[in-house]
C-alpha positions in Angstrom: 108.5 120.9 80.7 105.7 122.9 80.8 103.6 122.6 77.3 101.6 125.2 76.2 99.5 125.7 72.9 101.2 128.7 71.5 97.8 129.6 69.8 96.3 130.4 72.7 97.3 133.4 74.9 95.0 132.7 77.5 94.4 129.7 79.4 91.0 127.9 78.1 89.6 124.7 78.7 91.1 123.3 75.5 94.3 124.2 76.3 94.1 122.5 79.8 92.9 119.6 78.5 95.8 119.7 76.0 98.3 120.3 78.4 97.2 117.6 80.9 97.2 114.9 77.7 100.5 115.8 76.7 102.2 115.4 80.2 100.2 112.1 80.7 101.6 111.1 77.1 105.1 111.9 78.4 104.3 109.7 81.5 103.1 107.1 79.9 106.0 106.9 77.5 108.4 107.0 80.4 106.7 105.0 83.1 104.9 102.6 80.5 101.7 102.9 82.3 99.0 106.0 82.4 99.0 108.2 85.5 95.6 106.7 86.7 95.4 108.8 90.0 96.0 111.7 87.9 93.8 111.4 85.5 91.5 110.1 88.0 91.5 113.3 90.1 90.9 116.0 87.0 88.2 113.8 85.7 86.6 114.3 89.1 87.1 118.0 88.9 84.2 118.5 86.7 82.2 116.4 88.4 82.8 118.7 91.8 82.0 121.7 89.8 78.6 120.1 88.2 77.5 118.7 91.6 78.2 122.0 93.5 76.2 124.1 90.9 73.5 121.8 91.2 73.3 122.2 94.8 73.5 125.5 95.0 70.4 125.8 92.2 68.4 123.0 94.1 69.0 125.3 97.4 67.9 128.2 95.9 64.9 126.6 94.5 63.9 124.8 97.5 65.1 127.2 100.0 63.7 130.6 98.5 67.6 132.3 97.9 67.6 135.3 96.2 70.0 135.9 93.3 72.3 137.4 95.6 72.2 135.0 98.1 72.7 131.9 95.4 75.7 133.6 94.2 77.2 134.1 97.7 76.6 130.3 98.4 78.3 129.6 95.1 81.2 131.7 96.3 81.6 130.7 99.6 81.0 126.6 99.1 82.3 125.9 95.6 85.0 128.0 94.8 87.0 126.9 98.0 86.4 123.4 96.8 87.2 123.9 93.3 90.7 125.5 94.8 91.1 122.5 97.4 90.6 119.8 94.5 93.4 121.3 92.7 95.7 121.1 95.1 94.6 117.3 95.5 95.1 116.9 91.5 98.8 118.5 92.2 99.4 116.0 94.7 97.6 113.3 92.7 100.4 114.2 89.8 103.4 114.4 91.9 102.4 110.6 93.8 102.1 109.7 90.4 105.4 110.6 89.2 107.1 109.7 92.5 105.9 106.1 92.5 107.4 105.3 89.0 110.5 107.0 89.7 110.2 110.2 87.3 110.5 112.4 90.0 112.4 112.6 93.5 110.7 112.9 96.5 111.9 116.5 97.2 110.6 118.2 93.7 107.2 119.5 93.7 105.5 119.8 89.9 102.7 121.4 89.0 100.0 119.8 86.9 101.0 121.4 83.7 104.9 120.4 84.1 106.5 117.2 83.5 110.0 116.6 84.9 113.1 117.0 82.3 115.4 114.2 82.2 
């Protein structure tokens, strides 16, 4: 099941949080325990983003980077890390599903999906 709030046509942070919360509740209902690994990786995403931005700002200030060089550093360093982390989140979600027998070993679910019964 792909939970999406019908009042949001564009994916926003609020809709993303709601999607994850809805899936985590379904998981808790099915497994009687929260998906700790998935929740941890989701929360860690925001710390990763903030840390990456702070590193780029620090480099701009201490290394004398221009505005364009700082933006390039942001693109080169932070964006690949964010995309890689989203893959880590998907692995964590699928690991949690498989660990409790909610999903088979051959199924792959996006973090916005919960397996149908």
